TIBADO-518327 format. One line per field, with one value per atom (N, C-alpha, C, O): residue number from 1; residue in one letter; x, y, z. Coordinates in nm, 2 decimals. Example, Ala and Ser with C-alpha at 12.3 -4.5 7.8 and 13.67 -1.06 7.14 Angstrom:
! TIBADO-518327
k: [1_1_1_1_2_2_2_2]
r: [a_a_a_a_s_s_s_s]
xx: [1.32_1.23_1.32_1.42_1.28_1.37_1.29_1.34]
yy: [-0.57_-0.45_-0.33_-0.33_-0.22_-0.11_0.00_0.11]
zz: [0.78_0.78_0.78_0.85_0.71_0.71_0.79_0.80]
END
This chain:
! TIBADO-518327
k: [1_1_1_1_2_2_2_2_3_3_3_3_4_4_4_4_5_5_5_5_6_6_6_6_7_7_7_7_8_8_8_8_9_9_9_9_10_10_10_10_11_11_11_11_12_12_12_12_13_13_13_13_14_14_14_14_15_15_15_15_16_16_16_16_17_17_17_17_18_18_18_18_19_19_19_19_20_20_20_20_21_21_21_21_22_22_22_22_23_23_23_23_24_24_24_24_25_25_25_25_26_26_26_26_27_27_27_27_28_28_28_28_29_29_29_29_30_30_30_30_31_31_31_31_32_32_32_32_33_33_33_33_34_34_34_34_35_35_35_35_36_36_36_36_37_37_37_37_38_38_38_38_39_39_39_39_40_40_40_40_41_41_41_41_42_42_42_42_43_43_43_43_44_44_44_44_45_45_45_45_46_46_46_46_47_47_47_47_48_48_48_48_49_49_49_49_50_50_50_50_51_51_51_51_52_52_52_52_53_53_53_53_54_54_54_54_55_55_55_55_56_56_56_56_57_57_57_57_58_58_58_58_59_59_59_59_60_60_60_60_61_61_61_61_62_62_62_62_63_63_63_63_64_64_64_64_65_65_65_65_66_66_66_66_67_67_67_67_68_68_68_68_69_69_69_69_70_70_70_70_71_71_71_71_72_72_72_72_73_73_73_73_74_74_74_74_75_75_75_75_76_76_76_76_77_77_77_77_78_78_78_78_79_79_79_79_80_80_80_80_81_81_81_81_82_82_82_82_83_83_83_83_84_84_84_84_85_85_85_85_86_86_86_86_87_87_87_87_88_88_88_88_89_89_89_89_90_90_90_90_91_91_91_91_92_92_92_92_93_93_93_93_94_94_94_94_95_95_95_95_96_96_96_96_97_97_97_97_98_98_98_98_99_99_99_99_100_100_100_100_101_101_101_101_102_102_102_102_103_103_103_103_104_104_104_104_105_105_105_105_106_106_106_106_107_107_107_107_108_108_108_108_109_109_109_109_110_110_110_110_111_111_111_111_112_112_112_112_113_113_113_113_114_114_114_114_115_115_115_115_116_116_116_116_117_117_117_117_118_118_118_118_119_119_119_119_120_120_120_120_121_121_121_121_122_122_122_122_123_123_123_123_124_124_124_124_125_125_125_125_126_126_126_126_127_127_127_127_128_128_128_128_129_129_129_129_130_130_130_130_131_131_131_131_132_132_132_132_133_133_133_133_134_134_134_134_135_135_135_135_136_136_136_136_137_137_137_137_138_138_138_138_139_139_139_139_140_140_140_140_141_141_141_141_142_142_142_142_143_143_143_143_144_144_144_144_145_145_145_145_146_146_146_146_147_147_147_147_148_148_148_148_149_149_149_149_150_150_150_150_151_151_151_151_152_152_152_152_153_153_153_153_154_154_154_154_155_155_155_155_156_156_156_156_157_157_157_157_158_158_158_158_159_159_159_159_160_160_160_160_161_161_161_161_162_162_162_162_163_163_163_163_164_164_164_164_165_165_165_165_166_166_166_166_167_167_167_167_168_168_168_168_169_169_169_169_170_170_170_170_171_171_171_171_172_172_172_172_173_173_173_173_174_174_174_174_175_175_175_175_176_176_176_176_177_177_177_177_178_178_178_178_179_179_179_179_180_180_180_180_181_181_181_181_182_182_182_182_183_183_183_183_184_184_184_184_185_185_185_185_186_186_186_186]
r: [x_x_x_x_x_x_x_x_x_x_x_x_x_x_x_x_x_x_x_x_x_x_x_x_x_x_x_x_x_x_x_x_x_x_x_x_x_x_x_x_x_x_x_x_x_x_x_x_x_x_x_x_x_x_x_x_x_x_x_x_x_x_x_x_x_x_x_x_x_x_x_x_x_x_x_x_x_x_x_x_x_x_x_x_x_x_x_x_x_x_x_x_x_x_x_x_x_x_x_x_x_x_x_x_x_x_x_x_x_x_x_x_x_x_x_x_x_x_x_x_x_x_x_x_x_x_x_x_x_x_x_x_x_x_x_x_x_x_x_x_x_x_x_x_x_x_x_x_x_x_x_x_x_x_x_x_x_x_x_x_x_x_x_x_x_x_x_x_x_x_x_x_x_x_x_x_x_x_x_x_x_x_x_x_x_x_x_x_x_x_x_x_x_x_x_x_x_x_x_x_x_x_x_x_x_x_x_x_x_x_x_x_x_x_x_x_x_x_x_x_x_x_x_x_x_x_x_x_x_x_x_x_x_x_x_x_x_x_x_x_x_x_x_x_x_x_x_x_x_x_x_x_x_x_x_x_x_x_x_x_x_x_x_x_x_x_x_x_x_x_x_x_x_x_x_x_x_x_x_x_x_x_x_x_x_x_x_x_x_x_x_x_x_x_x_x_x_x_x_x_x_x_x_x_x_x_x_x_x_x_x_x_x_x_x_x_x_x_x_x_x_x_x_x_x_x_x_x_x_x_x_x_x_x_x_x_x_x_x_x_x_x_x_x_x_x_x_x_x_x_x_x_x_x_x_x_x_x_x_x_x_x_x_x_x_x_x_x_x_x_x_x_x_x_x_x_x_x_x_x_x_x_x_x_x_x_x_x_x_x_x_x_x_x_x_x_x_x_x_x_x_x_x_x_x_x_x_x_x_x_x_x_x_x_x_x_x_x_x_x_x_x_x_x_x_x_x_x_x_x_x_x_x_x_x_x_x_x_x_x_x_x_x_x_x_x_x_x_x_x_x_x_x_x_x_x_x_x_x_x_x_x_x_x_x_x_x_x_x_x_x_x_x_x_x_x_x_x_x_x_x_x_x_x_x_x_x_x_x_x_x_x_x_x_x_x_x_x_x_x_x_x_x_x_x_x_x_x_x_x_x_x_x_x_x_x_x_x_x_x_x_x_x_x_x_x_x_x_x_x_x_x_x_x_x_x_x_x_x_x_x_x_x_x_x_x_x_x_x_x_x_x_x_x_x_x_x_x_x_x_x_x_x_x_x_x_x_x_x_x_x_x_x_x_x_x_x_x_x_x_x_x_x_x_x_x_x_x_x_x_x_x_x_x_x_x_x_x_x_x_x_x_x_x_x_x_x_x_x_x_x_x_x_x_x_x_x_x_x_x_x_x_x_x_x_x_x_x_x_x_x_x_x_x_x_x_x_x_x_x_x_x_x_x_x_x_x_x_x_x_x_x_x_x_x_x_x_x_x_x_x_x_x_x_x_x_x_x_x_x_x_x_x_x_x_x_x_x_x_x_x_x_x_x_x_x_x_x_x_x_x_x_x_x_x_x_x_x_x_x_x_x_x_x_x_x_x_x_x_x_x_x_x_x_x_x_x_x_x_x_x_x_x_x_x_x_x_x_x_x_x_x_x_x_x_x_x_x_x_x_x_x_x_x]
xx: [7.58_7.70_7.70_7.60_7.79_7.80_7.93_8.04_7.91_8.03_8.04_7.94_8.17_8.20_8.33_8.41_8.36_8.48_8.53_8.45_8.66_8.72_8.85_8.92_8.87_9.00_9.10_9.08_9.22_9.32_9.40_9.43_9.43_9.52_9.66_9.68_9.75_9.89_9.93_10.02_9.84_9.87_9.81_9.82_9.75_9.69_9.80_9.90_9.79_9.89_9.91_9.81_10.03_10.06_10.01_9.96_10.02_9.97_9.82_9.78_9.75_9.60_9.57_9.47_9.66_9.63_9.74_9.73_9.83_9.94_9.89_9.95_9.78_9.73_9.61_9.54_9.58_9.46_9.49_9.60_9.40_9.42_9.42_9.33_9.51_9.52_9.48_9.54_9.39_9.35_9.37_9.32_9.44_9.46_9.34_9.30_9.29_9.19_9.26_9.27_9.32_9.40_9.36_9.40_9.27_9.23_9.33_9.30_9.44_9.53_9.66_9.74_9.67_9.79_9.92_9.92_10.02_10.15_10.14_10.23_10.03_10.01_9.96_9.96_9.91_9.85_9.95_10.06_9.91_9.99_9.91_9.79_9.97_9.90_9.85_9.92_9.73_9.67_9.62_9.70_9.50_9.44_9.42_9.41_9.41_9.37_9.24_9.21_9.15_9.02_9.02_9.03_9.00_8.99_8.85_8.77_8.82_8.68_8.69_8.78_8.59_8.58_8.45_8.35_8.46_8.34_8.32_8.41_8.21_8.19_8.31_8.35_8.36_8.47_8.61_8.71_8.62_8.76_8.80_8.72_8.92_8.97_8.97_9.02_8.91_8.91_8.96_9.00_8.97_9.01_9.06_9.01_9.17_9.23_9.23_9.30_9.16_9.16_9.26_9.25_9.35_9.45_9.40_9.40_9.36_9.31_9.43_9.53_9.41_9.51_9.45_9.33_9.53_9.49_9.59_9.68_9.56_9.64_9.70_9.66_9.79_9.85_9.79_9.75_9.78_9.73_9.84_9.95_9.81_9.91_10.04_10.14_10.03_10.15_10.22_10.32_10.17_10.24_10.19_10.24_10.09_10.04_9.93_9.85_9.94_9.85_9.71_9.69_9.61_9.47_9.42_9.37_9.43_9.39_9.30_9.29_9.23_9.14_9.14_9.18_9.10_9.09_8.98_8.97_8.89_8.77_8.79_8.83_8.75_8.74_8.64_8.66_8.53_8.43_8.38_8.42_8.31_8.26_8.12_8.08_8.05_7.92_7.93_7.99_7.87_7.89_7.76_7.67_7.74_7.63_7.68_7.80_7.60_7.65_7.73_7.80_7.71_7.78_7.87_7.96_7.86_7.94_7.99_7.93_8.10_8.15_8.16_8.22_8.10_8.12_8.21_8.19_8.31_8.42_8.44_8.45_8.46_8.50_8.64_8.67_8.73_8.86_8.92_8.90_9.00_9.06_8.96_8.89_8.95_8.84_8.77_8.72_8.76_8.69_8.59_8.60_8.50_8.40_8.43_8.44_8.45_8.48_8.37_8.32_8.33_8.24_8.32_8.36_8.33_8.40_8.30_8.22_8.31_8.22_8.28_8.39_8.22_8.28_8.27_8.34_8.19_8.18_8.28_8.35_8.29_8.38_8.52_8.61_8.53_8.66_8.69_8.81_8.59_8.61_8.57_8.50_8.62_8.57_8.56_8.62_8.48_8.46_8.49_8.46_8.55_8.58_8.52_8.52_8.48_8.42_8.49_8.48_8.55_8.60_8.49_8.39_8.51_8.41_8.45_8.37_8.58_8.63_8.62_8.61_8.63_8.64_8.67_8.66_8.73_8.76_8.64_8.53_8.64_8.53_8.50_8.60_8.38_8.34_8.27_8.33_8.15_8.07_7.99_7.96_7.95_7.87_7.74_7.75_7.63_7.50_7.42_7.40_7.36_7.27_7.14_7.09_7.08_6.95_6.85_6.87_6.73_6.67_6.71_6.67_6.77_6.80_6.94_7.03_6.96_7.10_7.17_7.29_7.10_7.16_7.20_7.26_7.17_7.20_7.35_7.41_7.41_7.55_7.55_7.66_7.44_7.43_7.42_7.34_7.50_7.49_7.36_7.32_7.29_7.17_7.21_7.33_7.12_7.15_7.19_7.27_7.15_7.19_7.25_7.21_7.34_7.40_7.41_7.42_7.42_7.45_7.60_7.63_7.68_7.81_7.82_7.79_7.87_7.89_8.04_8.12_8.08_8.21_8.23_8.14_8.34_8.36_8.26_8.23_8.22_8.13_8.00_7.92_7.99_7.87_7.81_7.86_7.69_7.63_7.61_7.57_7.64_7.61_7.52_7.54_7.43_7.36_7.42_7.44_7.46_7.53_7.45_7.42_7.43_7.37_7.49_7.58_7.49_7.62_7.63_7.74_7.53_7.54_7.56_7.65_7.48_7.48_7.58_7.62_7.63_7.72_7.66_7.55_7.72_7.67_7.54_7.54_7.44_7.31_7.29_7.24_7.34_7.34_7.45_7.49_7.49_7.58_7.51_7.47_7.49_7.43_7.52_7.64_7.46_7.54_7.61_7.58_7.69_7.76_7.67_7.57_7.70_7.63_7.71_7.66_7.84_7.93_8.07_8.09_8.16_8.30_8.39_8.51_8.34_8.44_8.37_8.40_8.27_8.21_8.06_7.99_8.01_7.87_7.83_7.90_7.72_7.67_7.52_7.45_7.47_7.33_7.27_7.32_7.15_7.08_6.96_6.93_6.90_6.78_6.74_6.78_6.65_6.58_6.43_6.39_6.36_6.22_6.14_6.18_6.03_5.95_6.03_6.00_6.12_6.20_6.29_6.33_6.32_6.41_6.53_6.52_6.65_6.77_6.80_6.81_6.80_6.82_6.96_7.00_7.03_7.16_7.21_7.14_7.34_7.41_7.54_7.61_7.57_7.70_7.78_7.71_7.91_7.98_8.03_8.11_7.99_8.02_8.12_8.19_8.13_8.22_8.29_8.25_8.40_8.46_8.54_8.58_8.55_8.48_8.34_8.32_8.25_8.12_8.01_7.90_8.04_7.94_7.86_7.86_7.78_7.70_7.56_7.50_7.52_7.38_7.31_7.37_7.18_7.10_7.07_7.07_7.05_7.01_6.91_6.90_6.83_6.74_6.77_6.78_6.77_6.79_6.68_6.63_6.65_6.56_6.63_6.74_6.57_6.64_6.63_6.72_6.54_6.53_6.62_6.67_6.66_6.74_6.87_6.96_6.87_6.98_6.97_7.06_6.86_6.84_6.81_6.75_6.86_6.83_6.68_6.62_6.62_6.48_6.47_6.37]
yy: [2.10_2.14_2.15_2.21_2.09_2.10_2.17_2.13_2.28_2.35_2.32_2.31_2.30_2.29_2.35_2.38_2.38_2.45_2.40_2.34_2.41_2.37_2.45_2.48_2.49_2.55_2.44_2.32_2.47_2.36_2.35_2.45_2.23_2.19_2.19_2.18_2.19_2.18_2.05_2.04_1.95_1.81_1.79_1.68_1.89_1.88_1.85_1.92_1.74_1.71_1.83_1.88_1.87_1.98_1.95_2.04_1.82_1.79_1.81_1.82_1.81_1.84_1.98_2.01_2.08_2.22_2.28_2.40_2.20_2.26_2.33_2.42_2.28_2.34_2.42_2.45_2.46_2.54_2.69_2.72_2.77_2.91_2.96_2.93_3.04_3.10_3.25_3.32_3.30_3.44_3.49_3.43_3.60_3.67_3.75_3.83_3.73_3.81_3.90_3.87_4.01_4.10_4.24_4.31_4.29_4.43_4.53_4.65_4.48_4.56_4.60_4.67_4.56_4.60_4.54_4.42_4.62_4.58_4.55_4.48_4.60_4.57_4.43_4.39_4.36_4.23_4.12_4.12_4.02_3.91_3.78_3.78_3.69_3.56_3.49_3.49_3.44_3.37_3.23_3.14_3.22_3.08_3.07_3.16_2.94_2.90_2.84_2.75_2.88_2.82_2.75_2.82_2.62_2.55_2.53_2.48_2.57_2.56_2.44_2.43_2.35_2.23_2.24_2.28_2.20_2.19_2.04_1.99_1.98_1.84_1.75_1.66_1.79_1.72_1.75_1.71_1.83_1.86_2.00_2.10_2.02_2.15_2.25_2.21_2.37_2.47_2.60_2.68_2.63_2.77_2.76_2.69_2.84_2.85_2.99_3.07_3.03_3.16_3.18_3.11_3.27_3.30_3.42_3.53_3.39_3.50_3.57_3.51_3.70_3.78_3.85_3.87_3.88_3.96_4.08_4.09_4.16_4.29_4.30_4.22_4.38_4.41_4.54_4.63_4.54_4.67_4.77_4.75_4.88_4.99_4.96_5.02_4.86_4.81_4.70_4.65_4.66_4.55_4.41_4.31_4.40_4.26_4.23_4.31_4.10_4.05_4.04_3.99_4.09_4.08_3.95_3.94_3.84_3.71_3.66_3.71_3.55_3.49_3.34_3.29_3.28_3.13_3.09_2.98_3.19_3.17_3.22_3.33_3.14_3.18_3.08_2.96_3.14_3.05_3.11_3.22_3.03_3.07_3.01_2.91_3.07_3.02_3.03_3.12_2.93_2.92_2.90_2.83_2.96_2.92_2.91_2.90_2.91_2.88_3.00_2.98_3.12_3.23_3.31_3.39_3.29_3.37_3.28_3.18_3.33_3.28_3.40_3.50_3.38_3.48_3.43_3.31_3.50_3.45_3.55_3.67_3.51_3.59_3.55_3.43_3.64_3.61_3.74_3.85_3.72_3.84_3.93_3.90_4.05_4.15_4.19_4.31_4.11_4.15_4.04_3.92_4.09_4.01_4.03_4.14_3.92_3.92_3.85_3.75_3.90_3.84_3.82_3.92_3.69_3.66_3.62_3.53_3.68_3.64_3.53_3.55_3.41_3.30_3.31_3.23_3.40_3.42_3.52_3.49_3.63_3.74_3.73_3.80_3.66_3.65_3.78_3.81_3.87_3.99_3.97_3.88_4.06_4.05_4.19_4.29_4.19_4.31_4.27_4.16_4.36_4.34_4.45_4.57_4.41_4.51_4.49_4.38_4.60_4.59_4.59_4.66_4.50_4.48_4.55_4.56_4.60_4.67_4.58_4.63_4.45_4.35_4.22_4.19_4.13_4.00_3.92_3.93_3.84_3.77_3.64_3.59_3.60_3.48_3.38_3.27_3.41_3.31_3.39_3.51_3.31_3.36_3.27_3.15_3.33_3.26_3.31_3.43_3.22_3.26_3.31_3.26_3.40_3.46_3.42_3.45_3.36_3.35_3.22_3.20_3.12_2.99_2.99_2.96_3.01_3.02_2.89_2.89_2.78_2.65_2.60_2.49_2.68_2.64_2.66_2.76_2.57_2.58_2.65_2.68_2.69_2.76_2.91_2.95_2.98_3.13_3.18_3.14_3.27_3.34_3.48_3.52_3.56_3.70_3.79_3.88_3.75_3.82_3.72_3.60_3.77_3.69_3.77_3.90_3.70_3.76_3.73_3.61_3.82_3.79_3.83_3.94_3.73_3.76_3.78_3.69_3.89_3.91_3.88_3.82_3.92_3.89_3.98_3.94_4.09_4.18_4.23_4.28_4.21_4.27_4.16_4.06_4.20_4.13_4.23_4.34_4.18_4.27_4.19_4.07_4.27_4.21_4.26_4.38_4.17_4.21_4.15_4.03_4.23_4.19_4.17_4.25_4.05_4.02_4.12_4.13_4.19_4.29_4.43_4.50_4.46_4.60_4.63_4.74_4.53_4.55_4.55_4.49_4.62_4.62_4.70_4.82_4.64_4.70_4.76_4.87_4.69_4.74_4.67_4.56_4.74_4.68_4.70_4.82_4.60_4.61_4.69_4.71_4.74_4.78_4.66_4.55_4.68_4.57_4.46_4.49_4.34_4.22_4.13_4.04_4.16_4.08_4.15_4.25_4.09_4.13_4.03_4.06_3.90_3.79_3.68_3.56_3.71_3.61_3.63_3.65_3.61_3.61_3.49_3.46_3.43_3.32_3.35_3.40_3.31_3.33_3.19_3.09_3.19_3.06_3.04_2.93_3.15_3.14_3.28_3.38_3.28_3.40_3.36_3.26_3.44_3.41_3.54_3.64_3.55_3.67_3.80_3.89_3.80_3.91_3.95_4.07_3.86_3.88_3.79_3.67_3.84_3.76_3.72_3.81_3.59_3.55_3.49_3.42_3.53_3.48_3.49_3.53_3.47_3.48_3.55_3.53_3.63_3.70_3.67_3.67_3.65_3.62_3.76_3.83_3.79_3.91_3.89_3.99_3.77_3.74_3.61_3.51_3.61_3.49_3.43_3.50_3.30_3.20_3.17_3.15_3.15_3.10_3.20_3.16_3.33_3.43_3.47_3.59_3.38_3.40_3.46_3.41_3.56_3.62_3.63_3.66_3.60_3.60_3.75_3.84_3.76_3.89_3.87_3.76_3.98_3.98_4.10_4.21_4.09_4.21_4.21_4.10_4.33_4.34_4.30_4.35_4.21_4.17_4.29_4.29_4.38_4.49_4.60_4.67_4.62_4.74_4.71_4.79_4.59_4.56_4.61_4.59_4.68_4.74_4.63_4.53_4.64_4.55_4.56_4.67_4.44_4.44_4.40_4.38]
zz: [-3.73_-3.68_-3.53_-3.47_-3.47_-3.32_-3.28_-3.32_-3.20_-3.15_-3.00_-2.93_-2.96_-2.82_-2.79_-2.88_-2.67_-2.63_-2.49_-2.42_-2.47_-2.34_-2.32_-2.42_-2.20_-2.16_-2.17_-2.13_-2.23_-2.24_-2.11_-2.04_-2.09_-1.97_-2.02_-2.14_-1.93_-1.97_-2.04_-2.11_-2.01_-2.06_-2.20_-2.25_-2.26_-2.39_-2.50_-2.50_-2.58_-2.68_-2.78_-2.83_-2.81_-2.90_-3.04_-3.10_-3.08_-3.22_-3.24_-3.35_-3.13_-3.14_-3.19_-3.25_-3.16_-3.19_-3.28_-3.31_-3.34_-3.42_-3.55_-3.60_-3.61_-3.74_-3.72_-3.81_-3.59_-3.56_-3.56_-3.51_-3.61_-3.61_-3.47_-3.39_-3.43_-3.30_-3.31_-3.39_-3.22_-3.22_-3.08_-2.98_-3.07_-2.94_-2.90_-2.98_-2.78_-2.72_-2.63_-2.51_-2.68_-2.60_-2.62_-2.71_-2.53_-2.55_-2.48_-2.47_-2.43_-2.35_-2.42_-2.36_-2.54_-2.62_-2.56_-2.51_-2.55_-2.49_-2.34_-2.29_-2.28_-2.13_-2.10_-1.99_-2.21_-2.19_-2.16_-2.22_-2.08_-2.05_-2.09_-2.05_-2.15_-2.19_-2.06_-1.96_-2.07_-1.96_-2.00_-2.00_-2.04_-2.07_-2.22_-2.29_-2.26_-2.39_-2.40_-2.32_-2.49_-2.51_-2.65_-2.75_-2.65_-2.78_-2.82_-2.75_-2.95_-3.00_-3.10_-3.19_-3.09_-3.18_-3.25_-3.20_-3.38_-3.46_-3.50_-3.57_-3.47_-3.49_-3.44_-3.51_-3.33_-3.26_-3.31_-3.25_-3.42_-3.47_-3.43_-3.43_-3.38_-3.34_-3.46_-3.56_-3.44_-3.55_-3.51_-3.60_-3.38_-3.34_-3.20_-3.11_-3.17_-3.04_-3.00_-3.06_-2.89_-2.84_-2.73_-2.63_-2.75_-2.64_-2.57_-2.62_-2.44_-2.35_-2.29_-2.25_-2.27_-2.20_-2.08_-2.07_-1.98_-1.87_-1.86_-1.94_-1.77_-1.75_-1.61_-1.52_-1.60_-1.47_-1.41_-1.49_-1.28_-1.22_-1.21_-1.27_-1.15_-1.14_-1.07_-1.09_-0.98_-0.91_-0.98_-0.93_-1.10_-1.17_-1.14_-1.20_-1.05_-1.02_-1.13_-1.17_-1.17_-1.28_-1.22_-1.11_-1.29_-1.26_-1.31_-1.42_-1.23_-1.27_-1.16_-1.05_-1.19_-1.09_-1.11_-1.21_-1.00_-1.01_-1.10_-1.14_-1.12_-1.20_-1.35_-1.37_-1.44_-1.58_-1.64_-1.64_-1.70_-1.75_-1.89_-1.93_-1.96_-2.09_-2.12_-2.05_-2.21_-2.26_-2.41_-2.46_-2.49_-2.63_-2.70_-2.64_-2.82_-2.90_-3.04_-3.06_-3.15_-3.28_-3.34_-3.44_-3.29_-3.34_-3.25_-3.30_-3.12_-3.03_-2.91_-2.88_-2.85_-2.72_-2.63_-2.66_-2.51_-2.41_-2.30_-2.25_-2.26_-2.18_-2.07_-2.09_-1.94_-1.83_-1.79_-1.78_-1.76_-1.72_-1.66_-1.71_-1.56_-1.49_-1.44_-1.34_-1.50_-1.46_-1.58_-1.58_-1.68_-1.81_-1.86_-1.83_-1.94_-2.01_-2.16_-2.21_-2.23_-2.37_-2.45_-2.40_-2.56_-2.66_-2.79_-2.85_-2.83_-2.95_-3.06_-3.03_-3.18_-3.29_-3.37_-3.43_-3.37_-3.44_-3.59_-3.66_-3.64_-3.78_-3.84_-3.93_-3.77_-3.82_-3.75_-3.80_-3.65_-3.57_-3.50_-3.47_-3.48_-3.40_-3.26_-3.23_-3.17_-3.03_-2.97_-3.02_-2.86_-2.78_-2.64_-2.59_-2.57_-2.43_-2.34_-2.38_-2.22_-2.13_-1.99_-1.93_-1.94_-1.81_-1.70_-1.71_-1.60_-1.50_-1.37_-1.28_-1.36_-1.24_-1.11_-1.00_-1.13_-1.02_-1.08_-1.20_-0.99_-1.04_-1.07_-1.00_-1.18_-1.22_-1.14_-1.07_-1.13_-1.06_-1.15_-1.18_-1.19_-1.27_-1.37_-1.36_-1.48_-1.58_-1.60_-1.59_-1.61_-1.62_-1.74_-1.76_-1.82_-1.92_-1.86_-1.76_-1.93_-1.89_-2.00_-2.11_-1.97_-1.84_-1.77_-1.65_-1.83_-1.77_-1.72_-1.80_-1.59_-1.54_-1.54_-1.52_-1.56_-1.56_-1.70_-1.71_-1.80_-1.93_-1.96_-1.92_-2.03_-2.08_-2.21_-2.26_-2.27_-2.40_-2.38_-2.30_-2.45_-2.45_-2.50_-2.61_-2.43_-2.48_-2.50_-2.49_-2.54_-2.58_-2.46_-2.47_-2.34_-2.22_-2.12_-2.11_-2.04_-1.93_-1.81_-1.81_-1.69_-1.57_-1.54_-1.55_-1.50_-1.45_-1.31_-1.27_-1.23_-1.09_-1.07_-1.11_-1.01_-0.97_-0.82_-0.76_-0.76_-0.62_-0.54_-0.42_-0.59_-0.51_-0.58_-0.51_-0.71_-0.78_-0.87_-0.89_-0.93_-1.04_-1.15_-1.13_-1.27_-1.39_-1.49_-1.51_-1.56_-1.67_-1.79_-1.81_-1.88_-2.01_-2.13_-2.13_-2.22_-2.35_-2.44_-2.45_-2.51_-2.59_-2.71_-2.76_-2.75_-2.86_-2.80_-2.85_-2.70_-2.65_-2.54_-2.52_-2.47_-2.36_-2.23_-2.21_-2.13_-1.99_-1.98_-2.02_-1.93_-1.91_-1.77_-1.76_-1.67_-1.54_-1.45_-1.48_-1.35_-1.25_-1.11_-1.08_-1.03_-0.90_-0.81_-0.83_-0.70_-0.59_-0.52_-0.56_-0.42_-0.36_-0.31_-0.24_-0.34_-0.29_-0.20_-0.14_-0.19_-0.11_-0.10_-0.16_-0.03_-0.03_-0.08_-0.12_-0.09_-0.13_-0.21_-0.18_-0.29_-0.38_-0.39_-0.29_-0.51_-0.54_-0.62_-0.72_-0.58_-0.66_-0.69_-0.60_-0.81_-0.84_-0.83_-0.88_-0.76_-0.75_-0.84_-0.88_-0.88_-0.97_-1.01_-0.96_-1.12_-1.16_-1.15_-1.21_-1.07_-1.05_-1.05_-0.98_-1.14_-1.14_-1.16_-1.09_-1.25_-1.28_-1.16_-1.15_-1.08_-0.96_-0.98_-1.01_-0.95_-0.95_-0.80_-0.72_-0.77_-0.63_-0.62_-0.71_-0.51_-0.50_-0.36_-0.27_-0.34_-0.21_-0.23_-0.33_-0.13_-0.13_0.00_0.11_-0.01_0.11_0.17_0.11_0.29_0.36_0.47_0.51_0.53_0.64_0.62_0.68_0.53_0.50_0.62_0.71_0.63_0.54_0.59_0.71_0.50_0.53_0.57_0.60_0.56_0.60_0.48_0.44_0.43_0.31_0.35_0.44_0.28_0.30_0.17_0.07_0.17_0.05_0.01_0.09_-0.12_-0.18_-0.29_-0.35_-0.32_-0.44_-0.51_-0.46_-0.65_-0.74_-0.84_-0.88_-0.88_-1.00_-1.12_-1.15_-1.20_-1.33_-1.43_-1.51_-1.41_-1.50_-1.47_-1.57_-1.35_-1.31_-1.23_-1.23_-1.17_-1.08_-0.94_-0.86_-0.91_-0.78_-0.68_-0.71_-0.55_-0.45_-0.41_-0.41_-0.39_-0.35_-0.20_-0.15]
END
């Protein structure tokens, strides 16, 4: 069995998804607004369509980001969007959502940040912080501020998370090191 997923573009033919089960990933209730669609395929055939939702802030502005990413394995999909991290169980069709209190940026598997396959733990980079999240247990730690306008992870070496944060946009990137065990700056 081969599972793959992709965010749908506006140009996706409707007939490709018309008989596919649609599941709302909406932890916000009536406050949620439809955002992106993630199509799951099994052996090349569409089997599931996840409708992601975002929320509005206290002033009514939608908490959305140019960034939305996912990682997939045989049993789960981890998705970042808006200011939330979602884990969807492909077997039970249940999901858990975790507020990150910041706009999302990127998601990385741990220990191989270059892997497109979801592992048990992930690093999530927001615009200002890094979080270590276990897909079963939830958020394990959140770093102190690493940037003001973007964080990228470059590697994990010797239990250290190496990355860069943008402190003076545009282009004011500075390196940082975090403990993989605690999230503390080194």
